[in-house]
C-alpha positions in Angstrom: 7.1 7.5 -12.7 8.7 7.7 -9.2 6.9 6.5 -6.0 8.0 7.8 -2.6 6.7 5.9 0.4 6.7 6.9 4.0 5.2 6.0 7.3 6.6 2.6 8.3 8.0 1.8 11.7 7.6 -0.2 14.8 4.3 -0.6 16.6 2.7 -2.8 19.3 0.1 -5.4 18.4 -3.4 -3.7 18.4 -1.9 -0.4 17.4 -2.2 1.7 14.0 0.1 3.0 11.4 -0.6 5.0 8.2 1.5 4.6 5.1 1.6 7.2 2.3 3.0 7.1 -1.2 3.3 10.0 -3.5 3.6 9.4 -7.2 5.5 11.8 -9.5 6.4 12.0 -13.1 4.5 11.8 -16.3 1.3 9.8 -15.8 -1.4 9.9 -18.4 -3.7 7.2 -17.3 -3.8 5.6 -13.9 -5.6 2.3 -13.6 -5.1 1.6 -9.8 -2.9 2.3 -6.9 -2.2 0.1 -4.0 0.0 -1.7 -1.5 1.7 -5.0 -1.5 3.8 -6.6 1.2 6.5 -9.2 1.6 7.3 -10.9 4.8 10.6 -12.7 5.3 10.6 -16.1 3.4 7.3 -15.3 1.7 6.2 -14.0 -1.7 4.9 -10.6 -2.2 1.2 -10.3 -1.8 -1.5 -7.9 -2.4 -2.7 -5.9 0.7 -5.2 -3.6 -0.8 -5.8 -1.6 -4.0 -8.1 1.2 -5.4 -9.1 1.9 -8.9 -9.5 5.5 -10.3 -13.3 4.8 -10.0 -12.9 4.1 -6.2 -13.4 0.3 -6.3 -11.3 -1.3 -3.6 -9.9 -4.8 -3.3 -8.3 -6.3 -0.1 -6.6 -9.4 1.1 -8.9 -11.5 3.2 -6.3 -11.3 6.1 -6.6 -7.4 6.3 -10.3 -6.8 5.6 -11.9 -4.8 8.2 -8.6 -3.6 9.6 -6.8 -1.8 6.6 -8.2 0.9 4.4 -6.7 2.2 1.1 -7.4 5.6 -0.1 -6.2 8.2 -2.4 -6.0 12.0 -2.2 -8.2 14.2 -4.4 -5.3 14.6 -6.9 -5.2 10.8 -7.2 -1.5 11.0 -7.1 -1.0 9.9 -3.4 -2.2 6.6 -1.9 -2.5 5.9 1.7 -2.9 2.6 3.7 -4.5 3.1 7.1 -3.6 0.0 9.2 -5.5 -0.6 12.4 -5.6 -3.5 14.9 -2.2 -4.5 13.6 -0.9 -8.1 14.3 2.5 -9.5 14.4 1.7 -11.3 11.2 1.3 -8.0 9.5 5.2 -7.5 9.9 6.6 -7.1 6.5 8.1 -4.7 4.0 5.2 -2.9 2.3 5.5 -1.7 -1.2 3.3 1.0 -2.9 2.2 0.2 -6.5 0.7 2.2 -9.4 -0.5 0.6 -12.4 -0.8 3.0 -15.4 -1.5 3.1 -19.1 -3.7 1.6 -21.6 -1.2 -1.2 -21.8 -0.8 -1.7 -18.1 2.6 -1.1 -16.5 3.4 -1.5 -12.8 5.6 0.9 -10.9 6.9 0.1 -7.4 8.0 2.2 -4.4 11.2 1.5 -2.5 9.5 -0.5 0.3 8.9 0.6 3.8 9.3 -1.7 6.9 6.4 -2.3 9.1 7.2 -4.3 12.4 4.5 -5.2 14.9 5.6 -6.5 18.2 3.5 -8.8 20.3 
């Protein structure tokens, strides 16, 4: 399974960005797709995820500002980020969890920088 992320960049506080991540390869059973982030000196943390049934889960810090969604083919996951804050600055990683015995796959990371 390969994940290709795109859409990172530099934005001013209050602005918006949209990240996308396309999954390819042999995927039999997808449990969930989502996004994590890692800021300098901090651990990687969940930003938001969505199950194949459409159930979403978000970090408290992004609720109401970020939205995770998938395309109809369920092979692409998006992260719409609105009202961005400087503390959202991090490398964002897409994630897909697949299989009856769950396995995580990760994208290469895309940098989001929010200036004040």
